[in-house]
N, C-alpha and C positions, 0 to 999 in steps of 0.2 A: 503492500500498498505505499505510497507516496503522501507526501505534506500533503496537499491540495484534495485528495480522495475524501474525505470526509466533507469539508465545505462543499466540493460539487457535486456531492449524493445529496447534500441539502439542498442546493441550489435546485438541484433536477427534480425533485420532492414539490417543491415551490414551485417551480415551471405549470408542472403538471395539474395542482391544484387550481393554479391560474385557468389552464385551459380548461378544464372540465368545469368553471364559472360560467353561469350565463343570468343575466338580470332577468327580474320577475316580468317586465314590458316586453320582453324579446318575442321572438316568431319561433316558427315550430322548427324552422330551418336553420335559425341559428342553433339549437339544441342539439341538431343533426351535425353540425359544425363542429361543435364543442365535443360531442362524443367520435368525432373521427378524429380532431385534433392532438387529445389526449388519449384516444386509444386502451383505455381503462373500463369500458364499459358502460359509465354512469356518466350523467350530466350533473352538476350540481346548479339549481335555483336559487339565487341568491337576492336580498333588497338592495338597496342602496348602502346600508351601512354596514353589506357582507352577510348578514345575518341569514341561517340557512331556512329558505321558505318551502323549497320540495324537491323532489328528484326528478329525473327523466331518463327512464332506457329507452332500447330499439323498441322494445316489448310495447314500452308506454305511447311511442309515437308512431307503432303501427298500429295501435290501438283508434289514437286522435283519428288517425285517415282512414279506417274504416268507418267511424262515426262521421265521417263527414267534412273531418280537418283539411285545408291545404297547408301545404309547405308556407304560407304566408298568414294563417291564422296564426293569432297571440298563444303563446304555449301555457298561461298560468289557468288557464281553465282545463287541461290536461296534464299537468306537473303533478305528480304523487307527493302528496302531505302526509300520507301515514308512512314516513318514514321511519328509520332508525338508526340513531346518534347516539354516540358516549362522549364523556368527557375526555380529557387528556391524561385522569388521575386513573383512570380504566386499566389494568393490566393486557398485557400480549393475552394472556392464557384465556381471562377472561372474554375478551372480544374474540376469540377463536370458537369459545363454546358456545357465544351469540351467534357467529356465520352457518356454522355447524347447525347449529336448532335450526337456523331460519334460511338456509339453503342460500347465501347471500355471498357474493363476491368482491362487495365493498363495501365499507360503513364510515361516512363524515364522522368528523371528529370537530365539536362545537365548544364553546366556553359558556358560562354561566348566563352569559346573553344571546344565545343560541349562534354567536358568531363562528362563521365557520375558520376553523386554524390547523386542520391536517384530514386525510382521508387516509384508512388503512386498506389496503388490498390484500384478498386470500392468497394470493398469487406470491405476493414479496412475504405473507407473512411463514410461508410453508413454503414457497419456493423461492426464498432470496439467494441470490449468487452464492453457490456456495463457497467456502473459503477451505483454506488448504491445511487451517490453526485446528489443532485436536483440543479436548477440554478433557479433564480429568476432576469430576466429581468425589467428595470425600465423603461417602456415607458408610463406615467402619464403625464409627464410635455407639457406646451404651447408655446415653444420654442419657445416665446418672441422677443427674440433676430434674428430670421429669418425671422420676416415678411416682405412682404406679403406670401412670399413661406407657412407659416406654416396657414395662416389664414383659410384654408379649407381641412388642410391635417398634419396629427400630424407628428412632428417631426422624430421620426423613420423611418415614412416610406418612407421620401426623397430618393431617387433614387440614386443611386453610381456605375458607369458603368452598369447599365441597372436592377440594385438590390436593393429595401428598403433595408436602414443601417440595419435595425433589422433582417432579411432574412439574410442577411449576417451573421449575429453574430450568430441566431439560428443553423443556418446549421455549423458553426464553434463548438458550442457546442456538437453539435450531431455527428462532427468527431472528438471528443474525448469521447465519450461513453453515452454524459449525455441524456436520454431517457424522463427525467420527469421537462417539464420547465415550468414555471409558469411566465406570461405576467403582469404587475400592468398595468393598461388603467385606464384613466380618460377623459381629452380631445381627442374628437373625437376620442374615444376608438371603437366605432361599427365599424371604419374602417380596426383596428389594427384583431380584430376578425373575422372579412369578410373574409381577406384576408389569416387568418394560421387556421381558423376553429379550428378543436382539433386537430391538427400536424400531422394529419398520412400520409399524402403526403410529408412529411419532415424527416420522419423516427422517430418519437417521439410524445409522449402526452403533451399536452398543455392543460395547464390548468389556469385563466384567475379570477387575484384579482384585482375587481372594487372598485377602491376607489369614495367614494360616494361625496369627499371633495376630495382635493389636501391632500396627508400625506407626503410628502418629498421625501425626497434621500433613507429615511430608515424606513417611518415609513408603508409602504404597507407590509411589511414580519408578520405585526401584524396580517394582515386576512389570514395566513396559516390557513388551519383548522385543521391540524395537526405538529407534529412538526419533523424535519426532525431526523432521525437516524443519517447522517453520517454529515461532514462539507457539507455546503450550498455554492453554489456559485452566488452572487449578482455583476450583470452588471446593467452598466449603457445604455441606449437603444439607444444610438446615438455616439459607438463606432463603429471605421472603423480598425480589428486590427487581428492580426493573434498570438495572446499571446499564448505561452507555457501553456496550461491548466493542461499539465500532470506535469510538472516541480512544477507549482505553489500549486496543489494540493498536491504532494509528499514537498516540502519544508513547508506547514503549516503542515504537521505531524511529519516529522522528527524534526523538533523544537519545537515540542511540545505545538505550538503558539493555544490561544482562539480566534485570530481574526490576519487577514493577508489581511494588504493591499496592492497593486498592484499598483506599483512607476514608473515613468519614469525619463530620466535624460531630464533637460529642460536648453539649454544654452540660455544668454541674453545678446546681445554685448549692452554695456553703448557707446552713439553715441558722447561721450567725452573726454576729460581727465581727469583722473581724482585725488586727492591728500589727502594726508595724512599730518594731522596737529594734532598738540600740544600747545595747550595755544599759536597760533599766528606763531610758529617756521614749517617751512614747513618739513616735513620727509621725504615723497619721492613721485614721480610722476607717474601714470601709465596711458599709454596712450591706452584708448577705450579699459578698461578690460571687459573679459569676465566672468559672473558671471553664476555658474554651481551650480542647486540646483536638487534635486526628487520635481517631485510633483505625488499630486494625481491621478493615471490613471485611476479612476473609475469602477476598478475591486477589488474584494472583498471575502475571502473565509471566512465562519463565522461557527467556531462550535455550535453543537445544543442548547450551555446552555447560549450563547451570545445572539443564535435569540430568545430565549423564553424571554429576555429585553426589547424587543422593545416594547414599547406601542403603543396605540392604536390613536394616533396621527399627527398633524404634528410634524416627528423627523429628523433631518438630520441625514444620517448616520455616520458624522462625532462626533458626538455627543456619538455613540456609542463606537468608537474608544476612546474618551476621560475618558470616564467612568471606559474602561477597564486599560487604564494609571493608571486613581487615584485608581483604588483596587489594584497596583500594581502585573495587568497579564501580560502574556508575550504577547505580539503584536508585529508581525511581519511586516517586509516592503519586497516584494519581486519585484526586478526590473525587469521592461519588455524590450527586448533588442530587441524583434521581430517589427513589423511594428503596427503603433499606432497612430490614429487621433482619437479627440474631435472633430465632427463636430458642436458643438454647437453655433460656431461662422460662420459668412458668410465669411471671407477669408478662414477660415481652409475646410469650406465644397466645394469652389470652390475648394481649392488643392487636395481635397480626388477625388472632381470629374473630373479634368484635369488631373490627375495623374490615374484613375482608381481602386483606392482605394487600 
């Protein structure tokens, strides 16, 4: 990927959406031209404030013509106003569920004022350009902090909004064009394998890295039967996130990093007044200050040469990063601004389940 790859991709999506749009006062022929120009099977009918009023497809136009309309007739009476749209906060997994349930190939994205801000396409969400990068999802932990929930169910298989956490993560990867995915398993691993199989029904190829004994957050990489040719994504299996993986992979390459750690801004308010002092002399008071730090988000990009260093033993992934720093190699930190939650604790899991992920 080149430096300009992500901005160009974003620009092309904006151009396509503009081509899809047609004003409410336009004619049927204008909708036909929009359908032809955007080539995504839908025209988006908007008002002067770019609020979505309705949609039109080839089928809507054919039905209008059968009712006696001409190409010069106003499109407004024939626009489909009972359309489905989602907000930008709705995740890929939920959008895919809606598309499949209603047999839709396109779903517009609107803001709180119904202003058009994007367009989801089934062909892109499931048929994104395949990336050469692999991904490894770590799903072997016991999840002891979530007992008794995890007594008979591996933590990544706990459901959030009706879908196992790890399935949401898998679909997120597939949506970014990742087609070769490895899942590391140990504790109750057969449940994970029975659910996903070879991955064909999820649009990818899944292989399993079976840990005979726990290998920690990084050791499973030593079970890869061959070395990756491109930077590899490594993810904790208990994440609920909409992290932009395009941007993270581009960041890794553009900066020339050997390893990149995804980070999240975490803020904690101290519930007391704090004192700055020097030798018994008060310098200042600060009432209930907020401490802001970047924390490890459990998403990593690793270049092939660093993957090869992982030993076949219990090995925390943080040790790999510490080794890179000791070698004075370039290690990056990519801040994740999108939705993110680590559901390894009971309160975080409850929050994710109540919020729908």
